[in-house]
C-alpha positions in Angstrom: 0.0 0.0 0.0 1.1 3.5 -0.3 2.6 4.3 3.1 0.5 7.3 3.8 1.9 10.0 6.0 -0.3 10.0 9.0 -1.3 13.4 10.0 -3.3 14.6 12.8 -6.0 16.7 13.8 -9.3 16.6 13.0 -11.1 18.0 10.8 -8.3 20.2 11.3 -6.3 19.1 8.2 -3.1 18.8 10.0 0.5 18.4 10.0 2.0 15.1 9.1 3.8 12.4 11.0 5.7 9.5 9.5 4.5 6.1 10.6 6.4 2.9 10.2 5.3 0.2 7.8 3.0 -2.4 9.3 5.0 -4.9 11.3 7.9 -2.5 11.8 8.7 -1.4 15.3 9.3 2.3 15.5 12.3 3.5 17.5 11.1 4.9 20.8 11.3 8.7 20.9 11.9 8.8 24.6 13.4 6.4 27.1 11.2 4.6 29.7 10.6 6.8 32.8 10.6 10.0 30.8 7.6 12.0 29.6 7.4 14.6 26.9 5.2 17.7 26.9 4.6 20.5 24.4 3.8 24.1 25.1 0.1 24.7 24.5 -0.8 20.9 24.3 -3.1 19.1 26.6 -1.2 15.8 25.9 1.9 14.1 27.1 3.9 11.4 25.6 4.6 8.6 28.1 6.8 6.1 26.3 4.9 5.6 23.1 1.5 6.3 24.6 -0.3 9.6 24.2 -2.1 10.6 27.4 -4.0 13.6 28.8 -1.7 15.8 30.8 -4.5 16.2 33.4 -7.3 13.7 32.9 -9.5 15.5 35.5 -9.1 18.8 33.6 -8.3 17.8 30.0 -7.8 21.4 28.7 -4.9 22.3 31.0 -1.7 23.0 29.0 1.8 24.2 29.7 2.0 28.0 29.2 4.5 30.8 29.1 4.2 33.4 31.9 6.8 36.2 32.4 9.2 34.3 30.1 8.9 31.1 32.3 7.2 27.9 31.4 4.4 27.0 33.9 3.1 23.5 34.2 0.2 22.0 36.4 1.6 21.1 39.8 -0.7 18.2 40.5 -0.3 16.4 37.1 3.5 16.4 37.2 3.9 15.6 40.9 1.4 12.7 40.8 2.8 11.3 37.6 6.2 10.8 39.4 4.7 9.4 42.6 4.0 12.5 44.7 0.9 13.2 46.6 -0.9 16.5 46.3 -3.3 18.3 48.5 -4.7 21.8 48.6 -5.3 24.1 51.5 -8.2 26.3 50.4 -8.1 28.5 53.4 -4.5 29.5 53.0 -4.5 29.0 49.2 -1.5 26.7 49.3 -0.8 23.6 47.1 1.2 20.9 49.0 3.4 18.2 47.4 4.3 15.3 49.6 7.4 13.6 48.0 10.3 11.6 49.3 9.4 12.2 53.0 9.1 16.0 52.6 6.3 18.5 52.1 6.7 21.2 49.5 4.3 24.1 50.1 3.5 26.5 47.2 1.5 29.6 48.2 -0.6 30.9 45.3 0.5 34.2 43.8 3.9 34.0 45.6 7.4 33.4 44.2 8.6 30.9 46.8 7.9 27.5 48.3 8.5 26.1 51.8 10.0 22.8 52.7 8.8 20.9 55.8 9.5 17.6 57.4 7.2 16.4 60.2 6.0 20.0 60.7 9.4 21.4 61.0 10.6 24.0 58.5 13.7 23.3 56.5 13.7 26.6 54.8 12.2 28.6 51.9 13.2 28.5 48.3 12.7 31.6 46.2 12.2 31.6 42.4 11.7 34.3 39.8 8.0 34.1 39.0 4.9 33.4 41.1 2.7 30.3 41.3 -0.7 30.9 39.7 -4.2 29.5 39.5 -5.2 28.8 35.8 -8.2 26.8 34.7 -8.7 25.7 38.3 -5.1 24.3 38.5 -2.0 25.4 40.4 0.6 26.3 37.8 4.3 26.4 38.8 7.6 27.0 37.0 8.7 23.9 35.1 12.3 23.7 36.4 11.3 24.5 40.0 9.0 21.5 40.4 10.8 19.1 38.2 14.5 19.8 39.1 14.2 21.3 42.6 11.3 19.2 44.0 11.2 16.0 42.1 14.9 15.7 41.2 14.3 15.1 37.5 16.2 16.2 34.4 14.5 18.7 32.1 15.1 19.0 28.4 13.7 21.9 26.3 13.8 22.5 22.6 11.4 24.3 20.2 8.5 24.2 22.7 9.1 20.5 23.4 9.8 19.6 27.0 11.1 16.3 28.4 11.1 15.3 32.1 12.8 12.2 33.3 15.6 10.5 35.2 18.2 11.1 32.5 19.0 13.7 29.9 17.5 13.1 26.4 19.2 14.3 23.2 16.5 16.5 21.7 17.8 16.4 18.2 15.7 17.5 15.2 14.3 14.1 14.5 13.2 13.5 18.1 11.7 16.9 18.4 9.7 16.6 15.2 8.6 13.1 16.2 7.3 14.4 19.5 5.6 17.4 17.8 3.9 15.0 15.4 2.3 13.1 18.3 1.5 15.6 21.0 1.9 18.9 19.1 -1.1 18.2 16.9 -3.4 20.7 18.6 -2.2 23.7 20.6 -4.0 26.3 22.6 -4.1 29.8 21.2 -2.3 32.2 23.6 -3.4 35.6 22.3 -5.6 37.4 19.8 -2.5 38.4 17.9 -1.6 34.7 17.5 -5.1 33.9 16.4 -5.0 36.7 13.8 -1.7 35.4 12.5 -3.0 31.9 12.3 -6.0 33.1 10.3 -3.8 34.9 7.9 -4.5 38.5 8.8 -3.0 41.2 11.1 -5.7 43.7 10.6 -7.3 45.5 13.5 -9.7 43.4 15.6 -13.2 44.7 15.9 -15.7 43.8 18.6 -19.4 43.4 17.9 -21.8 45.9 19.4 -24.2 43.2 20.7 -21.8 41.0 22.6 -19.4 40.8 25.6 -15.8 39.6 25.1 -15.1 36.8 27.5 -11.8 37.5 29.2 -8.9 35.2 28.5 -6.8 33.6 31.3 -3.5 33.1 29.5 -2.0 36.4 30.8 -3.7 36.8 34.1 -4.5 34.3 36.8 -8.1 33.7 37.9 -9.0 34.4 41.5 -11.0 31.3 42.0 -9.7 28.8 44.5 -7.9 25.7 43.2 -10.5 23.0 42.7 -8.0 20.2 42.5 -9.9 17.6 44.5 -11.2 20.3 46.8 -14.0 19.5 49.2 -16.1 22.4 48.0 -18.5 20.6 45.8 -21.7 22.0 44.2 -24.9 21.1 45.8 -26.7 18.1 44.3 -29.5 18.8 42.0 -32.9 17.5 43.1 -33.7 14.1 41.6 -35.8 14.0 38.6 -39.0 12.1 38.2 -38.4 8.5 37.1 -39.5 7.3 33.7 -42.5 5.1 33.5 -42.0 1.4 34.0 -42.9 -0.9 31.3 -41.9 -1.6 27.7 -41.5 1.2 25.2 -39.4 2.0 22.2 -36.3 4.1 22.1 -34.5 5.7 19.2 -32.5 3.3 17.1 -29.0 4.1 18.3 -25.6 2.9 17.2 -24.0 2.5 20.6 -25.7 1.2 23.8 -25.6 3.9 26.4 -24.9 6.7 23.9 -28.2 8.5 23.0 -29.0 10.1 19.7 -31.5 12.8 19.0 -34.7 12.4 16.9 -37.8 14.3 16.0 -40.0 12.0 18.1 -39.3 10.6 21.6 -41.1 8.8 24.4 -40.3 8.1 28.0 -43.1 5.5 28.4 -45.5 8.1 29.7 -45.5 10.9 27.2 -44.9 11.3 23.5 -42.8 14.3 22.4 -43.1 15.5 18.8 -40.9 18.2 17.3 -41.8 20.3 14.2 -40.0 23.4 13.2 -42.7 25.6 14.9 -43.4 23.7 18.0 -42.7 20.8 20.3 -45.9 19.0 21.5 -46.2 16.8 24.5 -48.9 14.1 24.6 -50.0 12.1 27.6 -50.1 8.5 26.3 -50.7 6.7 29.6 -54.3 5.8 28.6 -53.5 4.6 25.1 -55.0 7.5 23.2 -52.6 10.4 23.3 -53.9 13.7 24.7 -52.1 17.0 24.1 -51.0 18.4 27.5 -48.4 21.0 26.7 -46.8 22.8 23.7 -43.5 24.7 23.4 -44.1 27.2 20.6 -41.6 29.1 18.5 -42.0 32.8 18.7 -40.7 35.9 16.8 -39.4 38.8 18.8 -40.9 41.9 17.1 -38.2 44.1 18.6 -35.2 42.1 17.4 -36.6 39.7 14.8 -35.1 36.8 16.7 -36.9 33.5 16.1 -36.2 29.8 16.9 -37.1 26.7 14.9 -36.9 23.3 16.4 -35.4 20.1 15.0 -34.4 17.4 17.5 -35.2 16.0 20.9 -33.8 14.1 23.8 -35.7 12.8 26.9 -34.1 11.7 30.1 -35.9 11.0 33.4 -37.9 14.1 33.9 -35.9 16.2 31.3 -36.7 17.2 27.8 -33.9 18.6 25.6 -35.0 20.6 22.6 -32.5 21.4 19.8 -33.0 23.8 16.9 -31.8 26.9 15.2 -32.0 30.5 16.5 -31.7 33.4 14.1 -30.7 36.9 15.3 -30.7 39.9 13.1 -27.9 42.4 13.4 -29.7 45.1 11.5 -33.3 44.4 12.4 -35.7 47.2 11.3 -38.7 47.3 13.6 -42.2 47.6 11.9 -43.3 51.2 11.4 -47.0 51.9 12.0 -49.0 52.9 8.9 -49.4 56.7 9.1 -50.2 57.1 5.4 -48.3 58.9 2.7 -48.8 62.7 2.8 -49.7 64.4 -0.4 -46.9 66.4 -2.0 -46.2 68.2 -5.2 -42.5 67.2 -5.0 -40.9 63.9 -5.8 -41.1 61.0 -3.3 -37.7 59.9 -2.0 -37.3 56.1 -2.2 -34.6 54.4 -0.2 -33.4 50.8 -0.7 -33.9 48.4 2.2 -30.6 47.4 3.6 -29.4 43.9 3.1 -30.5 41.7 6.0 -27.7 40.6 8.2 -28.4 37.7 10.5 -26.5 35.3 12.7 -27.4 31.7 13.1 -27.1 29.8 16.3 -27.6 26.3 17.4 -30.3 26.4 20.1 -30.5 24.1 23.1 -33.3 24.3 25.6 -33.5 22.1 28.6 -36.9 21.6 30.2 -38.1 19.8 33.3 -41.3 17.7 32.8 -43.8 17.4 35.6 -45.9 14.3 36.3 -48.7 15.8 34.3 -46.5 16.6 31.3 -46.1 20.3 31.7 -42.7 21.6 30.5 -40.8 24.3 32.4 -37.7 25.9 30.9 -34.6 25.3 33.0 -31.7 26.6 30.9 -30.8 27.6 27.4 -27.5 27.5 25.5 -26.9 29.2 22.1 -23.8 28.4 20.0 -23.0 30.3 16.9 -22.9 28.1 13.8 -24.7 25.1 12.4 -25.3 21.8 14.2 -23.1 18.9 12.9 -24.4 16.3 15.3 -25.1 15.7 19.0 -25.0 12.9 21.5 -26.1 12.4 25.1 -24.6 10.1 27.7 -26.2 10.0 31.2 -26.8 13.6 32.2 -24.5 15.3 29.8 -25.4 16.5 26.3 -22.7 17.0 23.7 -23.1 19.4 20.8 -20.8 19.5 17.8 -21.1 22.7 15.8 -19.4 24.1 12.6 -18.9 27.8 12.4 -17.3 29.3 9.3 -14.9 32.3 9.8 -16.0 35.2 7.7 -13.6 37.9 6.7 -15.5 41.2 6.6 -14.3 44.7 7.2 -10.9 43.4 8.2 -12.2 41.9 11.4 -11.8 38.4 12.9 -14.8 37.1 14.6 -14.6 34.5 17.4 -17.7 32.3 17.8 -20.4 33.7 20.0 -22.5 31.9 22.6 -25.0 32.5 25.4 -25.4 30.3 28.4 -28.3 31.1 30.8 -26.5 29.3 33.6 -24.1 32.3 33.5 -26.3 35.2 32.3 -28.5 36.3 29.4 -25.8 38.0 27.4 -24.2 36.9 24.2 -20.4 36.8 24.4 -17.5 35.6 22.4 -15.6 32.4 23.2 -12.3 33.4 24.8 -9.3 33.0 22.5 -7.7 30.7 25.0 -10.6 28.3 24.5 -9.5 27.9 20.9 -7.0 25.2 19.7 -5.3 25.1 16.3 -3.2 22.9 14.1 0.3 24.5 14.0 1.0 23.6 10.4 -2.4 23.7 8.8 -5.7 25.0 10.0 -9.0 25.9 8.4 -11.0 29.2 8.4 -13.7 27.4 10.3 -14.4 26.8 14.0 -15.4 23.4 15.2 -17.1 23.9 18.6 -17.6 21.0 21.1 -19.8 21.8 24.0 -20.9 19.7 27.0 -24.1 20.7 28.8 -25.3 19.4 32.1 -29.1 18.7 31.7 -29.8 18.0 35.4 -28.3 21.0 37.1 -29.6 24.3 35.7 -26.7 26.3 37.5 -23.8 24.4 35.9 -22.3 26.4 33.1 -21.7 24.7 29.8 -18.2 23.6 28.9 -17.4 25.1 25.5 -14.2 24.6 23.5 -13.4 25.5 19.9 -10.9 24.2 17.3 -9.8 25.7 14.1 -11.1 23.0 11.8 -14.4 21.4 10.7 -16.2 18.2 10.9 -18.3 16.0 8.6 -19.1 12.7 10.4 -19.5 12.1 14.1 -19.2 8.8 16.1 -19.2 8.5 19.8 -18.4 5.5 22.0 -18.9 5.4 25.8 -15.5 7.0 26.4 -14.5 8.9 23.2 -15.9 11.3 20.6 -14.6 10.9 17.1 -15.0 13.6 14.5 -14.0 13.0 10.9 -13.5 15.3 8.0 -12.5 14.8 4.3 -9.4 16.4 2.8 -9.1 16.4 -0.9 -5.3 16.3 -1.4 -3.8 16.8 -4.8 -1.1 14.3 -3.9 -3.1 11.6 -2.2 -6.6 12.0 -3.4 -9.3 11.7 -0.8 -8.1 11.4 2.7 -9.9 11.5 6.0 -8.7 13.2 9.2 -10.1 11.8 12.4 -9.8 13.5 15.8 -10.4 11.7 19.0 -11.8 13.6 22.1 -12.0 11.9 25.5 -15.4 12.4 27.1 -16.2 12.0 30.8 -19.3 13.9 31.8 -18.5 17.6 31.4 -14.9 16.9 30.7 -14.0 16.9 27.0 -10.4 17.0 25.8 -8.5 16.5 22.6 -6.8 13.1 22.8 -5.2 12.6 19.4 -5.8 12.3 15.7 -5.0 10.2 12.7 -5.4 10.2 8.9 -6.5 7.4 6.6 -7.1 7.1 2.9 -10.6 7.4 1.5 -13.8 9.0 2.7 -16.2 7.8 5.4 -19.8 7.1 4.4 -21.5 7.7 7.7 -21.2 7.1 11.5 -21.5 3.3 11.1 -18.3 3.3 9.2 -16.5 3.9 12.5 -16.5 1.7 15.6 -14.4 1.5 18.7 -13.6 -1.9 20.2 -11.0 -2.8 22.8 -9.3 0.7 22.5 -9.0 0.4 18.8 -10.9 2.3 16.1 -12.1 0.4 13.1 -12.9 2.5 10.0 -14.3 1.6 6.6 -13.7 4.0 3.7 -14.2 4.4 0.0 -11.7 6.2 -2.3 -10.7 6.8 -5.8 -7.3 5.7 -7.0 -7.5 4.9 -10.8 -11.0 3.7 -10.1 -13.2 3.3 -7.0 -11.8 1.2 -4.1 -12.7 0.4 -0.5 -10.6 -0.2 2.5 -10.7 -1.0 6.2 -8.3 0.5 8.7 -7.6 -0.2 12.3 -6.1 2.6 14.5 -4.8 2.1 18.1 -5.6 4.4 21.0 -2.8 6.7 19.8 -4.5 6.9 16.4 -1.7 5.1 14.7 -2.6 2.6 12.0 -1.9 -1.0 13.2 -3.8 -3.0 10.6 -5.7 -2.6 7.3 -7.3 -4.3 4.3 -7.2 -2.4 1.1 -8.5 -2.7 -2.4 -11.8 -4.4 -1.3 -14.1 -4.8 -4.3 -12.3 -2.6 -6.8 -14.7 -0.7 -9.1 -17.5 -0.9 -6.5 -18.8 1.6 -3.9 -19.3 1.2 -0.2 -23.0 1.3 0.7 -23.0 0.2 4.4 -20.8 -1.1 7.2 -21.4 -2.6 10.6 -19.1 -3.9 13.3 -20.0 -6.4 15.9 -17.3 -7.4 18.4 -14.5 -9.3 16.5 -16.4 -9.2 13.2 -17.0 -6.5 10.6 -19.4 -6.4 7.7 -19.1 -4.3 4.6 -21.6 -4.0 1.7 -20.4 -2.7 -1.7 -22.3 -2.5 -4.9 -22.1 -2.1 -8.6 -24.9 -4.4 -9.9 -24.9 -7.1 -7.3 -24.5 -6.8 -3.5 -21.3 -8.3 -2.1 -21.5 -8.7 1.7 -18.0 -9.1 3.1 -17.4 -10.7 6.4 -14.2 -9.6 8.1 -12.4 -11.3 11.0 -11.1 -8.5 13.3 -10.0 -10.7 16.2 -6.3 -9.9 15.4 -6.4 -6.1 14.9 -2.9 -6.1 13.3 -4.0 -8.7 10.7 -7.7 -8.3 9.8 -8.9 -10.8 7.2 -11.8 -11.2 4.8 -13.2 -14.6 5.6 -16.3 -14.7 3.6 -18.2 -13.0 0.7 -21.8 -13.3 -0.4 -23.1 -11.9 -3.7 -26.8 -11.3 -4.0 -28.9 -8.9 -6.2 -29.3 -5.4 -4.8 -27.6 -3.7 -1.9 -28.1 -2.9 1.8 -28.0 0.8 2.9 -28.2 -0.2 6.5 -27.2 -3.3 8.5 -28.6 -4.1 11.9 -27.8 -7.1 14.2 -30.9 -9.1 15.1 -28.9 -11.9 16.8 -25.4 -12.9 17.6 -24.9 -14.3 14.1 -27.7 -12.7 12.2 -27.8 -9.4 10.3 -30.8 -7.6 8.9 -30.1 -5.6 5.7 -32.4 -2.8 4.5 -31.7 -1.4 1.0 -32.7 -1.8 -2.6 -33.5 -4.7 -4.9 -31.7 -4.4 -8.3 -32.2 -6.0 -11.7 -29.1 -8.2 -12.2 -29.1 -7.7 -15.9 -29.8 -4.0 -16.2 -28.7 -2.6 -12.9 -32.1 -0.9 -12.5 -33.0 -0.2 -8.9 -36.4 -1.7 -8.0 -38.2 -1.9 -4.6 -37.1 -1.7 -1.0 -35.4 -4.9 -0.1 -35.1 -6.5 3.4 -32.6 -9.3 3.8 -31.6 -11.6 6.6 -28.1 -12.8 6.6 -26.7 -15.8 8.5 -23.1 -15.0 9.4 -22.4 -17.8 11.9 -19.9 -19.3 9.5 -17.3 -16.7 8.8 -16.4 -18.3 5.5 -19.9 -18.8 4.2 -22.3 -15.9 4.9 -25.8 -16.8 3.6 -28.9 -14.8 2.7 -31.5 -17.0 4.4 -34.6 -14.8 3.5 -35.5 -11.6 1.7 -38.6 -9.5 1.3 -39.2 -7.0 -1.5 -41.5 -4.1 -0.9 -42.8 -2.2 -4.0 -40.9 -1.5 -7.2 -39.1 1.3 -8.8 -40.1 4.7 -7.3 -40.5 3.2 -3.8 -38.8 5.1 -1.0 -38.4 5.0 2.8 -36.5 7.4 5.0 -35.0 4.5 6.8 -32.8 3.9 3.7 -30.9 7.0 4.7 -31.7 7.5 8.3 -31.4 4.7 10.8 -33.5 6.6 13.4 -36.6 6.2 11.2 -36.6 2.5 12.1 -38.7 1.4 15.0 -37.5 -1.8 16.7 -39.4 -4.0 19.2 -37.0 -6.8 20.0 -39.5 -8.5 22.3 -41.9 -9.1 19.4 -39.3 -9.5 16.7 -41.0 -6.4 15.2 -39.7 -3.5 13.1 -41.6 -0.8 11.4 -41.1 2.3 9.3 -42.9 4.8 7.1 -42.7 4.1 3.3 -44.0 5.1 -0.1 -44.4 2.0 -2.2 -44.9 2.0 -5.9 -46.1 -1.3 -7.5 -45.9 -2.0 -11.2 -49.0 -3.8 -12.4 -49.5 -6.2 -15.3 -51.2 -3.4 -17.2 -48.0 -1.2 -17.2 -49.6 0.9 -14.5 -48.4 1.9 -11.0 -50.4 1.6 -7.9 -49.2 3.5 -4.8 -49.2 2.9 -1.1 -48.3 5.5 1.5 -48.1 4.5 5.1 -46.4 2.4 7.7 -45.0 -1.1 7.1 -44.8 -3.4 10.1 -42.5 -6.5 9.6 -41.6 -9.5 11.7 -37.9 -10.4 11.4 -36.0 -12.8 13.6 -32.7 -14.6 13.7 -34.3 -17.9 12.5 -34.9 -16.2 9.1 -38.6 -15.3 9.5 -39.3 -12.2 7.4 -42.9 -11.3 6.8 -45.1 -8.3 6.6 -47.4 -8.2 9.6 -49.4 -5.1 8.6 -49.5 -2.1 6.3 -51.1 1.0 7.8 -52.3 3.5 5.2 -51.7 7.2 5.6 -53.9 8.3 2.8 -55.4 11.7 3.4 -52.4 12.9 5.4 -50.0 14.6 3.0 -46.6 16.4 3.2 -45.8 15.4 6.7 -42.5 16.4 8.1 -42.7 14.0 11.0 -43.1 10.3 10.1 -42.3 7.9 13.0 -43.6 4.8 14.7 -43.2 3.9 18.3 -44.7 1.6 20.9 -45.6 1.8 24.5 -46.6 -1.5 26.1 -49.5 -2.9 24.0 -50.0 0.1 21.8 -48.4 1.0 18.5 -48.4 4.7 17.6 -48.1 6.0 14.1 -47.1 9.7 14.1 -47.5 12.1 11.2 -46.9 15.6 12.4 -50.0 16.4 14.7 -51.8 13.3 13.7 -51.1 10.4 16.1 -53.0 7.1 15.6 -53.1 4.3 18.1 -53.2 0.6 17.3 -53.3 -2.6 19.3 -49.7 -3.9 18.8 -50.9 -7.5 18.3 -54.1 -7.2 16.3 -53.4 -3.8 14.7 -56.9 -2.8 15.4 -57.1 1.0 15.5 -58.1 2.5 18.8 -60.5 5.4 18.7 
């Protein structure tokens, strides 16, 4: 294979790092017992492993203050075996190491040494200890050389700390930079302007507040490093209803995805652009109990449209878009046009200037279904994707950087947990790729949906994203780079996620483009990625990256001339569907991540857009039937594949719905699929066209309910017509206990889930 230079950062089209050929062992950059740091980077290199400098505060970085390098006291001391405590009353950080206590007063340029309560003296240094980002920051050489007795190396912003001196030659420095220097924190507005390619004067907006940076001045907050001062617990929310009810079809168990319809077993929540309606479904027939309506502010022109929902034990999260007009002209009352002998002066209406924000509203839901607004967060830009895990919501937003009137605009946001003012993200909350960045901000925000007083955690990166995948521990954001030299390549950035703590954790680059979120999967700390590319013809590949985002295994040139249509990973197995005129399903053994192997291939007519496991060794495919001779796409095809024998995958049943012209949203959106595993039932909305013997088409619009199980059963249980309801934006099915609900915007119909008798 072409040994691609592995770059790093996301979406941030980054600098490159050379990786060894598969099977080759790279020479270690640093010796055991030594760690490497980089100014502005939240990562360290420990041996060959990239780690967070401070896992409990993943955005802490080494900084320059008064020409001295400051590093987080706790992170370095604990890494080398010290114990750290903090005296909040006296504002002193204390290191216990090698039988001595080293006491660092905040804002002072000295530390004390004590043994068993007895003073051994005071050591003075030339800059003070500071609190930054809730961490005690102290001079590098003071803590490492004077306190810990380690050797410090320093070259071109690269720092090494260990038991012996390291030769920081050019190769070593570049190797370390390629690993932990991938994303660095912006230190000033001047640096940001330089990165974005302009040194023109910076202009502030009239309608915002500039959030103060903390790079140059310490904060006055007390050090929260394992402090006993914890926020009061939020009151417990109402529990969800007991019983059996559907949830959104999601890729990863425990990682929630948004949708336009949700249920918590008691209420049904339906989002349209103009409103979110809440229906009480506890008696079978839904009853509207509350509505959140979009309004337009006549004074500012501000309006909000809704798009997505989450529900979580007494909480409703509403996502959407908020538009604010920067030159809103208020309506003028009609006073008539006075008669005049002169000419009437006509002025041209100014061009409308508006700013688009991603809107997030968090509501508490009472036992009777009333919604009460708890908090709101607005982020400038457009929503790429979102996820929710436990009580934390994650928003991923793209914001293009516009160059107008020689100004540079940082993204704006508003967080009602802080105040009601719009303000710009601080420059020191922005990270960039040193060698190549985009004129686009990628914003990653974490929002606590339980506690209305907890501010959102908002960070930004000079880059962009296209595809998002999230495991229980990591968030991956991928973007395509069209390189003249390599063709299509994909940058993938990994962010560690732990509640409100989100931090950049590394990045990698692979050949080809990613189809969708199901093309990525994390398993046993490795990321498996399926891609398609163009290299003298279409080709498909599978890559495996380790926790450092280094490529450790791959299969390339899968089905040359065909295109990737779907992928799914299940434990040690991977499944890829490609298509040209027939549907090859490839079964891949991933038990050895360094040597993945295609163990089976099945060719059947058509293709599957979506693969879903319905048993340990059974896959359901949803896609299109295709004429083998002409390649003409026909109806919607459901297939059941037995993959119990790796070398012999088998299509054990199939079902064709309609003919050419048939369509279902589920072909392109997995969240449109309702699943009821207890009844082996699935359902989705569809438009079916059927070609009759008289060369005429008949049409069916409505819901299709299917039974599918791992034994191969695949039959239509019911078709529910939606005739008379047209142009619906919301088309979903869900179930609660014994009731099946078919939702078309404001129209919710209820059926017995066993007999499909409609309830009136």
